[in-house]
C-alpha positions in Angstrom: 10.3 -2.8 3.7 8.9 -1.0 0.6 8.6 -2.8 -2.7 11.0 -1.7 -5.4 9.8 1.2 -7.4 8.1 0.2 -10.7 9.1 2.5 -13.6 8.4 3.0 -17.2 10.7 4.7 -19.6 9.5 7.6 -21.8 9.9 5.4 -24.9 7.9 2.5 -23.4 5.2 5.0 -22.4 5.1 6.4 -26.0 4.7 2.8 -27.3 1.9 2.1 -24.9 0.1 5.3 -25.8 0.4 4.8 -29.5 -1.1 1.3 -29.1 -3.9 3.0 -27.1 -3.2 0.9 -24.1 -5.7 1.4 -21.4 -3.8 3.6 -19.0 -4.2 6.7 -17.0 -1.5 9.4 -17.0 -1.4 11.2 -13.7 0.4 14.5 -13.5 1.3 15.4 -9.9 3.0 18.7 -10.6 1.8 22.1 -9.3 -0.7 24.2 -11.4 2.1 26.7 -12.3 4.2 23.8 -13.8 1.2 22.5 -15.7 0.8 25.9 -17.3 4.4 25.6 -18.7 4.3 22.1 -20.0 1.9 19.1 -20.2 1.3 15.8 -21.7 -2.0 15.7 -23.6 -4.7 13.7 -21.9 -3.1 13.6 -18.5 -5.2 13.8 -15.4 -3.9 16.5 -12.9 -3.9 16.0 -9.2 -1.1 18.0 -7.4 1.0 15.8 -5.2 -0.2 17.5 -2.0 -3.8 16.7 -3.0 -3.3 13.0 -3.7 -4.0 11.8 -0.1 -7.5 13.3 -0.2 -8.2 12.7 -3.9 -6.7 9.2 -4.6 -10.3 7.8 -4.5 -10.8 9.5 -7.9 -8.4 6.9 -9.4 -9.4 3.4 -10.5 -7.0 0.9 -8.8 -7.9 -1.6 -11.6 -6.4 0.5 -14.3 -2.7 1.0 -15.2 -1.6 4.4 -13.9 1.6 6.1 -15.0 2.5 8.9 -12.5 4.8 11.8 -13.5 6.2 15.0 -12.3 9.1 17.2 -13.4 12.0 14.8 -12.9 10.4 11.7 -11.3 11.1 12.3 -7.6 7.7 13.5 -6.5 5.9 11.0 -8.7 8.0 8.2 -7.2 6.6 9.2 -3.8 3.1 9.1 -5.1 3.6 5.7 -6.7 4.7 4.4 -3.3 1.7 6.1 -1.6 -0.7 4.5 -4.0 1.0 1.1 -3.9 0.5 1.1 -0.1 -3.2 1.5 -0.8 -3.5 -1.6 -3.0 -2.9 0.1 -6.4 -1.1 -2.8 -8.0 -0.8 -1.3 -11.5 0.9 2.0 -10.8 4.3 3.0 -12.2 6.6 6.0 -12.3 7.6 7.8 -15.5 11.4 7.6 -15.2 12.8 11.1 -15.6 9.4 12.8 -15.5 8.1 15.2 -18.1 11.6 16.5 -18.6 12.8 13.1 -20.0 9.5 12.9 -22.0 10.4 16.3 -23.6 14.1 15.3 -24.2 13.5 11.8 -25.5 10.0 11.6 -27.0 8.3 15.0 -27.6 10.6 18.0 -28.0 7.5 20.2 -28.6 6.8 19.9 -24.8 8.7 22.9 -23.2 11.5 22.2 -20.8 11.8 24.2 -17.6 
């Protein structure tokens, strides 16, 4: 049985970022989505590339994974958790929620 999905809200993430918490933002959207909207400082690995590129991530660091609405990123969180990434969480609502709640300058699509 899979462990329950760990999530962070957009407001919690904003607070962590403003406190310069040591975390990695991982954007798993496709390049064409990244061209429309992004969160500054995020690392980009499209979801389909994660299985062959997850070694680029440090399992000791807090990783916040996001996509458009939080569905794909939830799958990536589970994938990483199964590979002993203990500090990985999903951004609830994805970049869309980030735009609506935290930073309206990020375009919605």
